N, C-alpha and C positions, 0 to 999 in steps of 0.2 A: 504494500500500500504506500502511496506517495503522500499520505496525510495521516494525521492522528486525530481521533475523536477526543474532544475535550468535554468531560461531563457525560451526560446520558443522551440517548436518542429519544426524541419526543414525537408525538403524533404518528405513531407507527400504524401502518395499515397494509394489508396484503394486496398485491397486484395480481399474482397468479398462484395457483396451488395445483400440485400434481401434474397431470398430463397437459395442462394448458401452458406449462413452462416450455419454451422453445429449446432450451439447452439441457433438458432433463437427461437424455442419454449420456451426454458428456459429464454432467454432475455425478451421475451414478457411477460412471467408469472411473472418474478421478477421485471422488471422495467416499463412495459407497452408497448403498441404497438406504432410503429413509423416506419420510414424508416431507418432501422438499416443498418449500414455499418461497416465492419471490416477494420481498417486502420493501417498503419505502418509509422514510421518516425524515425528520429534520434534526440537525445537530450542529453544534459549534465545532469547527474543524481547524486544526493548525496545519498550514501548508509548509512545504520545505523551506520557503524563504522566510519563515517565522511569522507570517501574517495570519491573523485569526479572523475567520469569517463564518457566517451562518450559511448552511448549505442543505440541499435536499440530497439525501444519500439513498442508494439502492443496494440491496444485497440478497444473497440466497441463504436459506437457513433450513436445517433439518434437525429433528430431535436426536440428541446424542452425538451430533456432529458439530453443531454450532454455526456461527456466521462465517460465510465464505464469499469471496469475490466482491468485496465492498467497493463502491465507486461513487464519486460525486456526479450527480446528474445536472444540477444547476445551483448557482449561488442565489441566496435570498437577501436582497438589500434594497 
């Protein structure tokens, strides 16, 4: 990850669950099978240059596996 989450992620909501996730076969192959969900939320992030901004972040998550492939989708300001 090229950024750090500062504090907690808020306003978490699911985008896709199970077979509606486009990358599901790759996730299962890379991280193992589970009940995969694609989620989004807002968080304060620290960028590599030291700047701190509010952003919408997306990630994949499965029970027992945890958060994977987190990315910044857009900045909120």
